Each structure stands twice: as structure tokens, then as C-alpha cells.
DSSP file (Angstrom, degrees, kcal/mol; ACC not computed):
  #  RESIDUE AA STRUCTURE BP1 BP2  ACC     N-H-->O    O-->H-N    N-H-->O    O-->H-N    TCO  KAPPA ALPHA  PHI   PSI    X-CA   Y-CA   Z-CA
    1    1 A X              0   0    0      0, 0.0     0, 0.0     0, 0.0     0, 0.0   0.000 360.0 360.0 360.0 141.2   72.5  123.1  201.1
    2    2 A X        -     0   0    0      1,-0.1     2,-0.3    34,-0.1    34,-0.2  -0.255 360.0-147.6 -62.2 154.0   70.2  123.8  204.0
    3    3 A X        -     0   0    0     32,-0.1     2,-0.4    51,-0.0    18,-0.2  -0.790   6.4-131.4-120.1 162.2   70.1  127.4  205.4
    4    4 A X  E     -A   20   0A   0     16,-3.3    16,-2.9    -2,-0.3     2,-0.7  -0.934  20.5-128.4-107.9 138.2   69.5  128.9  208.8
    5    5 A X  E     -Ab  19  74A   0     68,-2.6    70,-3.1    -2,-0.4     2,-0.4  -0.826  37.1-170.4 -83.8 117.1   67.0  131.7  209.2
    6    6 A X  E     +Ab  18  75A   0     12,-3.0    12,-2.2    -2,-0.7     2,-0.3  -0.896  15.0 170.2-115.5 138.8   69.1  134.4  211.1
    7    7 A X  E     -Ab  17  76A   0     68,-2.1    70,-2.7    -2,-0.4     2,-0.5  -0.977  14.0-165.9-146.6 134.8   67.9  137.6  212.7
    8    8 A X  E     -Ab  16  77A   0      8,-2.5     7,-2.2    -2,-0.3     8,-1.4  -0.991  19.1-179.7-120.9 125.6   69.7  140.1  214.9
    9    9 A X  E     -Ab  14  78A   0     68,-2.9    70,-2.7    -2,-0.5     5,-0.2  -0.958  13.7-175.0-130.4 139.3   67.5  142.5  216.7
   10   10 A X        -     0   0    0      3,-2.8    70,-0.1    -2,-0.4    71,-0.1  -0.644  49.3 -94.0-114.3-178.5   68.1  145.4  219.1
   11   11 A X  S    S+     0   0    0     69,-0.4     3,-0.1    68,-0.4    69,-0.1   0.768 125.2  43.5 -67.5 -22.1   65.5  147.5  220.9
   12   12 A X  S    S-     0   0    0      1,-0.2     2,-0.3     0, 0.0    -1,-0.2   0.802 121.9 -20.5 -90.8 -33.0   65.7  150.1  218.1
   13   13 A X        -     0   0    0      3,-0.0    -3,-2.8     0, 0.0     2,-0.7  -0.973  63.0 -87.0-165.0 169.0   65.7  147.9  214.9
   14   14 A X  E     -A    9   0A   0     -2,-0.3    -5,-0.2    -5,-0.2     3,-0.1  -0.896  37.1-172.2 -89.2 115.7   66.3  144.7  213.0
   15   15 A X  E     -     0   0A   0     -7,-2.2     2,-0.3    -2,-0.7    -6,-0.2   0.841  67.3  -2.6 -81.7 -36.2   70.0  144.9  212.2
   16   16 A X  E     +A    8   0A   0     -8,-1.4    -8,-2.5    -3,-0.1    -1,-0.3  -0.970  57.8 173.1-159.3 138.5   70.0  141.8  209.9
   17   17 A X  E     +A    7   0A   0     -2,-0.3     2,-0.3   -10,-0.2   -10,-0.2  -0.894  30.3 110.6-151.9 118.1   67.5  139.3  208.7
   18   18 A X  E     -A    6   0A   0    -12,-2.2   -12,-3.0    -2,-0.3     2,-0.5  -0.978  66.9 -86.2-171.9 167.4   68.2  136.6  206.0
   19   19 A X  E     +A    5   0A   0     -2,-0.3     2,-0.2   -14,-0.2   -14,-0.2  -0.828  55.4 179.5 -88.7 128.9   68.7  132.9  205.4
   20   20 A X  E     -A    4   0A   0    -16,-2.9   -16,-3.3    -2,-0.5    34,-0.2  -0.764  38.1-131.7-129.6 170.2   72.4  132.2  205.9
   21   21 A X  S    S-     0   0    0     32,-3.1    15,-0.6     1,-0.3     2,-0.3   0.829  87.5  -0.3 -88.6 -38.5   74.9  129.2  205.8
   22   22 A X  E     -CD  35  53A   0     31,-1.4    31,-2.3    13,-0.1     2,-0.4  -0.996  54.3-150.6-154.6 148.2   76.6  129.7  209.1
   23   23 A X  E     -CD  34  52A   0     11,-1.9    11,-2.8    -2,-0.3     2,-0.6  -0.994   9.5-165.5-120.8 126.0   76.5  132.1  212.1
   24   24 A X  E     +CD  33  51A   0     27,-3.3    27,-2.6    -2,-0.4     2,-0.3  -0.939  21.1 179.1-114.6 110.6   79.8  132.6  214.1
   25   25 A X  E     -C   32   0A   0      7,-2.6     7,-2.6    -2,-0.6     2,-1.6  -0.803  36.6-116.9-120.2 151.3   78.9  134.2  217.3
   26   26 A X  E     -C   31   0A   0     -2,-0.3    20,-2.8     5,-0.2     5,-0.2  -0.588  39.1-172.9 -83.7  78.5   80.9  135.4  220.4
   27   27 A X  E >   -CE  30  45A   0     -2,-1.6     3,-1.8     3,-1.1    18,-0.2  -0.252  38.3-108.6 -66.3 160.3   79.4  133.2  223.2
   28   28 A X  T 3  S+     0   0    0     16,-1.5    -1,-0.1     1,-0.3    17,-0.1   0.706 121.9  46.5 -67.3 -17.9   80.4  133.9  226.8
   29   29 A X  T 3  S-     0   0    0      1,-0.4    -1,-0.3    15,-0.2     2,-0.2   0.259 130.3 -69.0-106.5  11.6   82.5  130.7  226.8
   30   30 A X  E <  S-C   27   0A   0     -3,-1.8    -3,-1.1     2,-0.0    -1,-0.4  -0.669  75.6 -31.3 130.0 175.5   84.1  131.4  223.4
   31   31 A X  E     -C   26   0A   0     -5,-0.2     2,-0.4    -2,-0.2    -5,-0.2  -0.357  56.1-164.9 -65.9 141.7   83.4  131.6  219.7
   32   32 A X  E     -C   25   0A   0     -7,-2.6    -7,-2.6    -2,-0.1     2,-0.5  -0.997  11.0-149.2-134.1 137.8   80.6  129.3  218.5
   33   33 A X  E     -C   24   0A   0     -2,-0.4     2,-0.5    -9,-0.2    -9,-0.2  -0.890  11.3-161.7-104.6 132.2   79.7  128.2  215.0
   34   34 A X  E     +C   23   0A   0    -11,-2.8   -11,-1.9    -2,-0.5     2,-0.2  -0.960  11.8 177.5-119.0 119.4   76.1  127.4  214.2
   35   35 A X  E >   -C   22   0A   0     -2,-0.5     3,-1.3   -13,-0.2   -13,-0.1  -0.653  44.7 -69.8-109.2 167.2   75.2  125.4  211.1
   36   36 A X  T 3  S+     0   0    0    -15,-0.6    -1,-0.2   -34,-0.2   -32,-0.1  -0.242 120.8  27.4 -55.6 149.7   71.8  124.2  209.9
   37   37 A X  T 3  S+     0   0    0      1,-0.2    -1,-0.2   -34,-0.2     3,-0.1   0.613  85.4 162.2  69.6  16.0   70.3  121.4  212.0
   38   38 A X    <   -     0   0    0     -3,-1.3    35,-0.4     1,-0.1    -1,-0.2  -0.331  46.2-101.5 -61.5 146.2   72.2  122.7  215.2
   39   39 A X        -     0   0    0      1,-0.1    -1,-0.1    32,-0.1    31,-0.1  -0.343  49.2 -87.0 -64.7 150.6   70.8  121.5  218.5
   40   40 A X        +     0   0    0     -3,-0.1     2,-0.3    29,-0.1    31,-0.2  -0.313  59.5 165.7 -60.0 143.5   68.6  124.0  220.3
   41   41 A X  E     - F   0  70A   0     29,-1.5    29,-2.9    -3,-0.1     2,-0.4  -0.989  28.8-160.7-157.0 149.9   70.6  126.3  222.6
   42   42 A X  E     + F   0  69A   0     -2,-0.3     2,-0.3    27,-0.2    27,-0.2  -0.980  28.8 158.8-133.9 123.3   70.2  129.6  224.5
   43   43 A X  E     - F   0  68A   0     25,-2.5    25,-2.8    -2,-0.4     2,-0.2  -0.955  38.8-111.3-142.6 158.5   73.4  131.4  225.5
   44   44 A X  E     - F   0  67A   0     -2,-0.3   -16,-1.5    23,-0.2     2,-0.3  -0.610  31.9-138.2 -85.6 153.0   74.6  134.9  226.5
   45   45 A X  E     -EF  27  66A   0     21,-2.4    21,-0.7   -18,-0.2     2,-0.3  -0.836   6.0-144.9-109.9 150.2   76.8  136.8  224.2
   46   46 A X        -     0   0    0    -20,-2.8     2,-0.4    -2,-0.3    19,-0.4  -0.697  40.7 -83.1-105.9 165.8   79.9  138.8  225.0
   47   47 A X  S    S+     0   0    0     -2,-0.3     2,-0.3    17,-0.2    17,-0.2  -0.553  85.8  93.4 -71.0 120.9   80.9  142.1  223.2
   48   48 A X  E    S- G   0  63A   0     15,-2.0    15,-2.6    -2,-0.4     2,-0.3  -0.959  76.1 -41.6 179.4-167.5   82.8  141.0  220.1
   49   49 A X  E     - G   0  62A   0     -2,-0.3     2,-0.4    13,-0.2    13,-0.2  -0.620  40.7-165.0 -84.4 135.0   82.5  140.3  216.4
   50   50 A X  E     - G   0  61A   0     11,-3.1    11,-2.8    -2,-0.3     2,-0.4  -0.987  10.5-166.6-118.9 132.6   79.6  138.3  215.0
   51   51 A X  E     -DG  24  60A   0    -27,-2.6   -27,-3.3    -2,-0.4     2,-0.4  -0.966   9.2-169.7-125.4 134.2   79.9  136.9  211.4
   52   52 A X  E     -DG  23  59A   0      7,-2.5     7,-2.6    -2,-0.4     2,-0.5  -0.967   8.8-156.5-118.7 140.5   77.3  135.5  209.1
   53   53 A X  E     +DG  22  58A   0    -31,-2.3   -32,-3.1    -2,-0.4   -31,-1.4  -0.961  14.6 172.3-118.3 134.9   78.2  133.7  205.9
   54   54 A X  E >  S- G   0  57A   0      3,-2.7     3,-2.1    -2,-0.5   -34,-0.1  -0.955  71.8 -20.8-141.3 118.5   75.8  133.4  203.0
   55   55 A X  T 3  S-     0   0    0     -2,-0.4     3,-0.1     1,-0.3    -1,-0.0   0.876 127.8 -48.7  52.9  42.3   76.8  132.0  199.6
   56   56 A X  T 3  S+     0   0    0      1,-0.2     2,-0.4     0, 0.0    -1,-0.3   0.356 115.5 113.2  82.6  -6.4   80.5  132.7  200.2
   57   57 A X  E <   -G   54   0A   0     -3,-2.1    -3,-2.7     2,-0.0     2,-0.4  -0.817  54.9-145.0-102.0 140.7   80.0  136.3  201.3
   58   58 A X  E     -G   53   0A   0     -2,-0.4     2,-0.5    -5,-0.2    -5,-0.2  -0.849   8.5-166.0-103.7 137.5   80.6  137.4  204.9
   59   59 A X  E     -G   52   0A   0     -7,-2.6    -7,-2.5    -2,-0.4     2,-0.4  -0.996  14.7-157.9-118.4 125.8   78.7  140.0  206.8
   60   60 A X  E     +G   51   0A   0     -2,-0.5    25,-2.5    -9,-0.2     2,-0.3  -0.846  13.3 176.6-108.8 138.7   80.4  141.3  210.0
   61   61 A X  E     -GH  50  84A   0    -11,-2.8   -11,-3.1    -2,-0.4     2,-0.5  -0.970  26.7-129.9-137.1 153.4   78.7  142.9  212.9
   62   62 A X  E     -GH  49  83A   0     21,-3.3    21,-1.8    -2,-0.3     2,-0.4  -0.886  25.1-171.7 -97.3 131.0   79.6  144.2  216.3
   63   63 A X  E     -GH  48  82A   0    -15,-2.6   -15,-2.0    -2,-0.5     2,-0.5  -0.982  15.5-158.0-124.2 141.5   77.5  143.0  219.2
   64   64 A X        -     0   0    0     17,-2.6    16,-0.3    -2,-0.4   -17,-0.2  -0.617  63.2 -60.7-111.9  67.8   77.7  144.3  222.7
   65   65 A X  S    S+     0   0    0     -2,-0.5    15,-1.3   -19,-0.4    16,-0.4  -0.093  77.2 123.1  81.9 172.1   76.2  141.5  224.7
   66   66 A X  E     -FI  45  79A   0    -21,-0.7   -21,-2.4    13,-0.3     2,-0.3  -0.922  56.5 -61.9 131.5-156.5   72.8  140.0  224.5
   67   67 A X  E     -FI  44  78A   0     11,-2.5    11,-2.5    -2,-0.3     2,-0.4  -0.967  28.2-154.7-134.5 147.9   71.4  136.5  223.9
   68   68 A X  E     -FI  43  77A   0    -25,-2.8   -25,-2.5    -2,-0.3     2,-0.4  -0.988  12.0-171.5-122.6 131.4   71.5  134.0  221.2
   69   69 A X  E     -FI  42  76A   0      7,-2.6     7,-2.6    -2,-0.4     2,-0.5  -0.982   7.1-164.9-123.0 131.0   68.8  131.3  220.7
   70   70 A X  E     +FI  41  75A   0    -29,-2.9   -29,-1.5    -2,-0.4     2,-0.3  -0.975  22.7 154.2-113.3 124.3   68.9  128.4  218.3
   71   71 A X  E >   - I   0  74A   0      3,-2.6     3,-0.7    -2,-0.5   -32,-0.1  -0.911  65.7 -19.1-153.5 120.0   65.6  126.7  217.6
   72   72 A X  T 3  S-     0   0    0     -2,-0.3     3,-0.1     1,-0.3   -33,-0.1   0.893 126.6 -45.3  49.5  56.6   64.4  124.6  214.6
   73   73 A X  T 3  S+     0   0    0    -35,-0.4   -68,-2.6     1,-0.2     2,-0.4   0.747 116.2 115.8  61.7  27.8   67.0  126.0  212.1
   74   74 A X  E <   -bI   5  71A   0     -3,-0.7    -3,-2.6   -70,-0.2     2,-0.5  -0.997  47.4-164.6-129.9 129.2   66.4  129.6  213.3
   75   75 A X  E     -bI   6  70A   0    -70,-3.1   -68,-2.1    -2,-0.4     2,-0.5  -0.965   9.1-175.8-114.9 120.0   69.0  131.7  215.0
   76   76 A X  E     -bI   7  69A   0     -7,-2.6    -7,-2.6    -2,-0.5     2,-0.5  -0.973   6.8-167.3-121.1 127.8   67.8  134.8  216.9
   77   77 A X  E     -bI   8  68A   0    -70,-2.7   -68,-2.9    -2,-0.5     2,-0.7  -0.962   5.0-166.8-113.7 124.3   70.1  137.3  218.5
   78   78 A X  E     -bI   9  67A   0    -11,-2.5   -11,-2.5    -2,-0.5     2,-0.3  -0.944  24.5-170.9-106.4 107.4   68.6  139.8  220.9
   79   79 A X  E     - I   0  66A   0    -70,-2.7   -68,-0.4    -2,-0.7   -13,-0.3  -0.755  35.3-144.9-106.8 145.2   71.5  142.3  221.3
   80   80 A X  S    S-     0   0    0    -15,-1.3   -69,-0.4     1,-0.4     2,-0.4   0.960  97.6  -1.1 -62.0 -54.8   72.0  145.2  223.6
   81   81 A X  S    S+     0   0    0    -16,-0.4   -17,-2.6   -17,-0.2    -1,-0.4  -0.997  74.5 169.9-136.3 137.6   73.8  147.0  220.8
   82   82 A X  E     +H   63   0A   0     -2,-0.4     2,-0.3   -19,-0.2   -19,-0.2  -0.980   1.7 163.9-149.0 138.8   74.5  145.7  217.3
   83   83 A X  E     -H   62   0A   0    -21,-1.8   -21,-3.3    -2,-0.3     2,-0.1  -0.987  38.8-108.0-152.2 143.9   75.8  147.3  214.2
   84   84 A X  E >>  -H   61   0A   0     -2,-0.3     3,-2.1   -23,-0.3     4,-0.6  -0.418  37.7-112.4 -68.1 152.0   77.3  146.2  210.9
   85   85 A X  G >4 S+     0   0    0    -25,-2.5     3,-1.1     1,-0.3    -1,-0.1   0.851 118.1  55.6 -57.4 -37.3   81.0  146.8  210.5
   86   86 A X  G 34 S+     0   0    0    -26,-0.3    -1,-0.3     1,-0.2   -25,-0.1   0.589 103.7  56.8 -75.7  -7.6   80.4  149.4  207.8
   87   87 A X  G <4 S+     0   0    0     -3,-2.1     2,-0.4     2,-0.1    -1,-0.2   0.542  77.3 115.3 -94.5  -8.3   78.1  151.3  210.2
   88   88 A X    <<  -     0   0    0     -3,-1.1     2,-0.9    -4,-0.6     3,-0.1  -0.490  62.1-142.8 -67.2 119.2   80.7  151.7  212.9
   89   89 A X     >  -     0   0    0     -2,-0.4     4,-2.6     1,-0.2     5,-0.2  -0.745  11.4-164.9 -85.9 103.5   81.5  155.4  213.3
   90   90 A X  H  > S+     0   0    0     -2,-0.9     4,-2.7     1,-0.2     5,-0.2   0.910  87.1  51.1 -60.0 -45.7   85.3  155.4  214.0
   91   91 A X  H  > S+     0   0    0      1,-0.2     4,-2.4     2,-0.2    -1,-0.2   0.922 111.5  47.7 -59.8 -44.5   85.3  159.0  215.3
   92   92 A X  H  > S+     0   0    0      2,-0.2     4,-2.5     1,-0.2    -1,-0.2   0.899 111.8  49.7 -63.2 -42.5   82.4  158.3  217.7
   93   93 A X  H  X S+     0   0    0     -4,-2.6     4,-2.3     2,-0.2    -2,-0.2   0.896 110.1  51.2 -65.0 -39.4   84.1  155.2  218.9
   94   94 A X  H  X S+     0   0    0     -4,-2.7     4,-2.5     2,-0.2    -2,-0.2   0.927 111.0  48.1 -60.2 -46.4   87.3  157.1  219.5
   95   95 A X  H  X S+     0   0    0     -4,-2.4     4,-2.7     1,-0.2    -2,-0.2   0.915 110.9  50.8 -62.0 -42.1   85.5  159.8  221.4
   96   96 A X  H  X S+     0   0    0     -4,-2.5     4,-2.3     1,-0.2    -1,-0.2   0.884 110.4  50.3 -61.7 -39.7   83.7  157.1  223.5
   97   97 A X  H  X S+     0   0    0     -4,-2.3     4,-2.2     2,-0.2    -2,-0.2   0.922 110.7  48.5 -62.3 -44.5   87.1  155.5  224.2
   98   98 A X  H  X S+     0   0    0     -4,-2.5     4,-2.5     2,-0.2    -2,-0.2   0.920 111.6  49.5 -63.2 -44.4   88.6  158.8  225.3
   99   99 A X  H  X S+     0   0    0     -4,-2.7     4,-2.5     1,-0.2    -1,-0.2   0.936 112.2  47.9 -57.9 -47.0   85.7  159.6  227.6
  100  100 A X  H  X S+     0   0    0     -4,-2.3     4,-1.9     1,-0.2    -1,-0.2   0.866 111.1  50.6 -65.2 -37.2   85.8  156.2  229.2
  101  101 A X  H  X S+     0   0    0     -4,-2.2     4,-2.0     2,-0.2    -1,-0.2   0.914 110.6  49.9 -65.7 -42.6   89.6  156.4  229.7
  102  102 A X  H  X S+     0   0    0     -4,-2.5     4,-2.1     2,-0.2    -2,-0.2   0.936 108.7  52.1 -61.6 -46.0   89.2  159.9  231.3
  103  103 A X  H  X S+     0   0    0     -4,-2.5     4,-0.8     1,-0.2     5,-0.5   0.893 109.8  49.4 -59.6 -39.4   86.5  158.6  233.7
  104  104 A X  H  < S+     0   0    0     -4,-1.9     3,-0.3     1,-0.2    -1,-0.2   0.855 110.8  50.0 -68.8 -34.7   88.7  155.8  234.8
  105  105 A X  H  < S+     0   0    0     -4,-2.0    -2,-0.2     1,-0.2    -1,-0.2   0.828 102.0  62.5 -70.5 -31.9   91.6  158.1  235.4
  106  106 A X  H  < S-     0   0    0     -4,-2.1    -1,-0.2    -5,-0.2    -2,-0.2   0.773  83.8-154.5 -67.3 -27.8   89.6  160.5  237.5
  107  107 A X     <  -     0   0    0     -4,-0.8     2,-0.3    -3,-0.3    -3,-0.1   0.880  18.8-177.7  54.3  43.5   88.8  158.0  240.2
  108  108 A X    >   -     0   0    0     -5,-0.5     3,-1.3     1,-0.1    -1,-0.2  -0.601  25.5-137.7 -71.7 126.4   85.6  159.8  241.3
  109  109 A X  T 3  S+     0   0    0     -2,-0.3     4,-0.2     1,-0.3    -1,-0.1   0.862 100.6  47.7 -57.3 -39.7   84.1  157.8  244.3
  110  110 A X  T 3  S+     0   0    0      2,-0.1    -1,-0.3     3,-0.0     2,-0.2   0.545  88.6 110.2 -81.2  -5.1   80.5  158.0  243.0
  111  111 A X  S <  S-     0   0    0     -3,-1.3     2,-1.1     1,-0.1     3,-0.1  -0.475  76.4-120.9 -72.8 138.5   81.4  156.9  239.6
  112  112 A X     >  -     0   0    0      1,-0.2     4,-2.1    -2,-0.2     5,-0.2  -0.709  26.0-168.7 -80.9 101.5   80.3  153.4  238.5
  113  113 A X  H  > S+     0   0    0     -2,-1.1     4,-2.6     1,-0.2     5,-0.2   0.884  83.4  55.0 -59.8 -42.3   83.7  151.8  237.8
  114  114 A X  H  > S+     0   0    0      1,-0.2     4,-2.4     2,-0.2    -1,-0.2   0.900 107.9  49.4 -61.0 -42.2   82.1  148.7  236.1
  115  115 A X  H  > S+     0   0    0      2,-0.2     4,-2.4     1,-0.2    -1,-0.2   0.923 111.3  49.3 -64.2 -44.6   80.1  150.9  233.7
  116  116 A X  H  X S+     0   0    0     -4,-2.1     4,-2.1     1,-0.2    -2,-0.2   0.906 112.5  47.6 -61.7 -42.0   83.2  152.9  232.7
  117  117 A X  H  X S+     0   0    0     -4,-2.6     4,-2.4     1,-0.2    -1,-0.2   0.907 111.8  49.7 -66.3 -39.5   85.2  149.7  232.1
  118  118 A X  H  X S+     0   0    0     -4,-2.4     4,-2.5     1,-0.2    -2,-0.2   0.891 109.9  51.5 -67.6 -38.0   82.4  148.2  230.1
  119  119 A X  H  X S+     0   0    0     -4,-2.4     4,-2.3     2,-0.2    -1,-0.2   0.903 110.4  49.3 -62.7 -40.7   82.2  151.4  227.9
  120  120 A X  H  X S+     0   0    0     -4,-2.1     4,-2.5     2,-0.2    -2,-0.2   0.919 110.9  49.4 -65.9 -42.7   85.9  151.3  227.3
  121  121 A X  H  X S+     0   0    0     -4,-2.4     4,-2.3     2,-0.2    -2,-0.2   0.924 111.4  49.8 -61.2 -43.3   85.7  147.6  226.3
  122  122 A X  H  X S+     0   0    0     -4,-2.5     4,-2.5     1,-0.2    -2,-0.2   0.938 112.8  45.4 -62.1 -46.6   82.9  148.3  223.9
  123  123 A X  H  X S+     0   0    0     -4,-2.3     4,-2.2     1,-0.2    -1,-0.2   0.904 113.6  49.5 -67.1 -38.6   84.6  151.2  222.2
  124  124 A X  H  X S+     0   0    0     -4,-2.5     4,-2.5    -5,-0.2    -1,-0.2   0.892 111.6  49.4 -64.3 -37.9   87.9  149.3  222.0
  125  125 A X  H  X S+     0   0    0     -4,-2.3     4,-2.6     2,-0.2     5,-0.2   0.917 109.8  51.2 -70.1 -41.9   86.1  146.3  220.4
  126  126 A X  H  X S+     0   0    0     -4,-2.5     4,-2.6     1,-0.2     5,-0.2   0.950 113.0  45.6 -57.0 -49.1   84.3  148.5  217.9
  127  127 A X  H  X S+     0   0    0     -4,-2.2     4,-2.8     1,-0.2     5,-0.2   0.904 112.9  50.6 -61.4 -43.6   87.6  150.0  216.9
  128  128 A X  H  X S+     0   0    0     -4,-2.5     4,-2.6     2,-0.2    -1,-0.2   0.923 112.7  45.1 -62.1 -44.7   89.3  146.6  216.7
  129  129 A X  H  X S+     0   0    0     -4,-2.6     4,-2.4     2,-0.2     5,-0.2   0.932 114.6  48.0 -65.4 -46.3   86.6  145.1  214.5
  130  130 A X  H  X S+     0   0    0     -4,-2.6     4,-2.4    -5,-0.2    -2,-0.2   0.935 114.8  45.9 -60.7 -46.4   86.4  148.2  212.2
  131  131 A X  H  X S+     0   0    0     -4,-2.8     4,-2.1    -5,-0.2    -2,-0.2   0.926 112.4  49.5 -65.0 -44.0   90.2  148.3  211.8
  132  132 A X  H  X S+     0   0    0     -4,-2.6     4,-1.1    -5,-0.2    -1,-0.2   0.923 115.4  44.0 -60.9 -45.3   90.6  144.5  211.2
  133  133 A X  H  X S+     0   0    0     -4,-2.4     4,-0.9    -5,-0.2    -1,-0.2   0.842 108.8  56.6 -70.8 -33.5   87.9  144.5  208.6
  134  134 A X  H >< S+     0   0    0     -4,-2.4     3,-0.6    -5,-0.2    -1,-0.2   0.905 106.3  51.1 -63.5 -39.7   89.1  147.7  206.9
  135  135 A X  H 3< S+     0   0    0     -4,-2.1    -1,-0.2     1,-0.2    -2,-0.2   0.801 106.8  55.2 -66.4 -28.3   92.6  146.0  206.4
  136  136 A X  H 3< S+     0   0    0     -4,-1.1    -1,-0.2    -5,-0.2    -2,-0.2   0.675  82.7 106.8 -80.2 -17.0   90.9  142.9  204.8
  137  137 A X  S X< S-     0   0    0     -4,-0.9     3,-1.7    -3,-0.6     4,-0.1  -0.365  81.8-106.4 -64.3 137.3   89.1  144.9  202.1
  138  138 A X  T 3  S+     0   0    0      1,-0.3    -1,-0.1     2,-0.1    -2,-0.1  -0.398 103.7  16.9 -63.0 139.1   90.5  144.6  198.6
  139  139 A X  T 3  S+     0   0    0     -3,-0.1    -1,-0.3    -2,-0.1    -2,-0.1   0.536  89.8 115.8  77.5   9.6   92.4  147.6  197.5
  140  140 A X    <         0   0    0     -3,-1.7    -2,-0.1    -5,-0.2    -3,-0.1   0.362 360.0 360.0 -93.2   9.1   92.8  149.0  201.0
  141  141 A X              0   0    0     -4,-0.1    -6,-0.1    -5,-0.1    -3,-0.1   0.455 360.0 360.0  95.9 360.0   96.5  148.7  201.1
């Protein structure tokens, strides 16, 4: 079976790079599945779960926006933030959630409401993805 060359990159590092069977990405208009020989596309991503499958194994990542490009059996994601599900620091995500909730409650006039709401959405999505994947692991109860 044909493969896709997939790479997800942030400003800090290459998060994942490999040949894969399918990429399931959170496009701004909904989930999109990309298989080998997909037509060229460039789209924005929303904060959510990104999944790659290779030889029956799934790798799950959190992405916080960015862009996805498909060109000649190559999928490139340039993400604002990206981390594998096993890299998500639950305690840090909980702290970020609490900070964002506090900022929203304070109603400080000079506060950037959109930034606080975006921070809250990112932390909630990280927690949701980590919790969902933790429940799916064998032997996790």
C-alpha cells in the first residue's frame, strides 16, 4: 500500500516525521482524512486532536492551530503548538485552565478577552485528548 510522507513541525522542533497510511486532521471546517494520492490542499487547522495511522498503530497528537498542506503524497503541518498525547503534562494543563478561568472571571478592562478564551480552549482540549486516550489504553481500567 502507498504511504504518505508526514511531518508536523512547530517553531521549536519536529514533533513527528514518518511515512504513514492516513492522517486525520482537525480542519477548520471539520475533521479531514488524508490518504495517499490526495489532491493538493492548503487549509487552516483548529485546536484539536490529530491522528496518524501507520501499519495499524495510531499516534495521537494535540495541535493548537496552524496550517496543513498536502502536495505530492506529502503532508506537512506547521503548528502553533503540537505535542504527542503522551507528552501532555496534565498538571500543567490543569494550571493553565485554572489561570484562564480566573482571568475570565476578573473582567479586567485591559485584558485581552479573546486570548484568555483561546488559552482556556487549548487547555480544555489538551485535557480532553489526554483523558480520552488514557481511557483507551489497555489495562487502564
